[in-house]
Structure formats: structure tokens, C-alpha cells
N, C-alpha and C positions, 0 to 999 in steps of 0.2 A: 092454461098457462104454465102453472106450478107442475102438473102432470107431466110437461115437455120436459121442464127444467130435470124434474128427478129422474127421468128417462136416460139422461145422458150420462155416458161414465165420467169419470172425476174428471180426467186430462182436458176432455171437451168441455165440461162446465168451466175449467178453469179459462181455457182460451176465450169461450163464449163471454165468459166475466169480464174477462180483460178488455174484448171489444165493445162489448155493449155498454159497461161502467165506465171506462176510459172515454170513448169516442162520445158520451153523452156530454161528461166535462169537457171535452175539447169541442163541441158543439156549441155549448152555451157558452164557453169562453170565446170561440171565434163570434159567434151574435153579439154578445157584449161589446168586441171590438169594433165590428162592423157599423154598431150604433153609434159609435164614439166613445164608449166608456172604457175603462181601464181597471182590470182585476186586481185586487189588493195582492192577490197570489203571485204576480208575473213579476219574477225576478232577474230580468234580462242581464246577460253579462257577456262580454266577448272572451273565447278562449283562442288559443293558440293550435289552429286546425291545418292549416297549410305555409308554415314558415314565418309566422310572426306578422302578418299584415291584418290580423285583427276581423277578418272577414268573417269568421265563425260565430253563429249566433245560438248559445245555449238558455232555451227559455222553458218555461211551464208547458207552453205551446208544443213546442219540440218534443220535449219530453213526454207530453201526452200522445202526441201523434204517432212517438215510437212504440208505446205501452197500446195504442188503439189497432196500430194496423199490425204489429205483432200478432194480437189476438185476433184478428179477422185473417191475417195470413196461416197461422194455427190452425185454426177453426176449419178455415177452408181445405186445407193440408189433410186433416183428420177427416173431413166427410169423404174426401177422396181415397182414404183407405191407406193412406202412407205411415209408413212405420214411425215410430216417435222419435227417433233420431233425427230422419228427415222433416218431421214436422217442426221440431225444434230449430234445425238449419233454415225452412222455408219462413217460419216466423220472425226468427232475426235479420233474415235477408231483406223481408218485407219492411220491418219495422224499421231499418236502418235506412233503407231506401226512400221509406217515404218519408222520414225525419228529416234527411238531407234534402230532401226536395223542399219541404216547409221552410227548412233552414234559408237555403238560397231563395225563396220568396219571400221571407221575412227580409233578409239583407238587401233585395231587390227593391223592396217597398220603402226602406229607411234610406237608400240613396235616393229614391225619387222625393222623397222630402227635402234632402239636403241638397240636391243638384238642381232644384226648383229653387232654393231658396235666395233670397236677395243677396247682391253683393254691393252693398250701398257705396262702398268706393268707386266703383265704376262710373257713379253720376257726377262725381268731382268734376267741376270746370265744365258741365254738360249745360244746355240752355233749355228750357221746360216753357209751357204755357200755365200760368197761374189760374187754378180752376177756382180757388175760393181766396177772395181776399185776404191779402197779407197785411195784418195792422201792422203799424209804423212802431220802430225801436223796441221790437221783441214784445209787444204789450198783448200778445197773443198769436195762436198758429192759423196760418191759413194753409191751403193744399196747392201743390203744382204738381203737373204732370211731366214727368222726363223719359226719356227713351234709356232704360237699362238693355243692352243688346239689342234684340229683335223685339222686346217688351215694352210697352207704355206702362210706367208704373205711377201709383199715386202717393208722394211723400209730403208728410205734414213740412211746413216751412216757415222762418221767420226772416225777419231783415232787421239790419241796425238803422236803415234810413228809413224815408217817408213810407208810407204805406204802399203796396202794389194791387192796383186792382185786376179784376179777374179780366183774362183775356189777353193780359199784358206777357210780354217775355222776360224771363228772369235767368240767370245765370247760377248754379249752385256753386259757392265758393267754400263752404267748410261742411264736414260731416258732422252732425250734432249728435248722433245716435243712430241707431238701425233703421229708424223709420221718420228719423227727422232731422233738417238741414238746414243751414243759413243762405240764405239767396241774396242778390243784389239785382234789380232791374236793370234789364239792357236798355241803351237809347233806342227809341223807334227809329224806322228807316225812312220816316218823312222828315225828319227834325235835321 
């Protein structure tokens, strides 16, 4: 392996080192992210890329992708016999393109997390079915299933009145937190 490395010209060692070194770091960082971890060296920040809407993302992942794919682009161009000036142009172009695509992917993934988030205000005055007994006079939490748009969500629920049994209908009268509501029992249809 070292014989192969030593036979490479210096410029090819630089691009190959960028591709393999930064690529390894990027791969490890992406695997850690996929497994649910968060790397300590990630410092995501918004930058103004297109007029102030804050949609650009500059992070360690995007910088590593730029360096990695610049290395691969330059290494590939060198192996095809391109002149050094063209190698640099190709490396910068490939790096920028891949960094931009990764940034767009990260922004899209962040939007999924936000767009799919709950807007608890949407359940105010909605009726739902009590899933788990709601104790009387806020002496504990129960659970209620309520429609939030086209989804059925489960929220913690308390009541000021008597306890509300599982299977009964209740109406959300106040939002107490992101996942907690105040409900009151709805009169049954038979009475």
C-alpha cells in the first residue's frame, strides 16, 4: 500500500489524501448521524445564500463533503491526464456541487422534522376519545386521541371536573403545553 502512495506525484497525493481522509471523516460523521448520535464538532449555522430567507446550511458535514468531493474530482481529473489548471477547476466545481446538494438535502430533512411537527393549537375545541382514564380535578394525567388535521394524535389530558373514563368523548378546552391539554367530558348521545 505504501509503495502505491509513494509512486504518486505530489499533486495526486494531495487530492487523493483529501478524498480519502476527509471522505473517511464524512463517512463516520454520517454513520453516527444515521444511528441517532450527534457529533460534538457539528456547528450548524444559517448563512444568507440567496437573499435572506436563511435556507442555506453551512456545517461540518457540508464542508467535509466539499473537501472530499474536491479531492475525488481533482484525483479523477489527474488520472485522466488533465492539466493542473483544469484539475483545480474540476475539483472546485465537483466539490461545490456536492456540497450544495448535501446542504439542500440537510435543509429538506430539517423541514421534514418541522413540517411534521405538531401544531397543538389545531386541537383546541376538538373532540376526541379518551384512551386512558383521566383522573378528576387534575390529580393526574390521562390520554386522549384527537384528530390533528388528517392524523390521529395522542395527547396527555387533565380535567377540572370528575374523572373521565376510557372510551368517553371529551372536548379540548385549553392547551397546557406542547403535549398536554385540558379537557371536559362531552355529554353522551343517549342522555
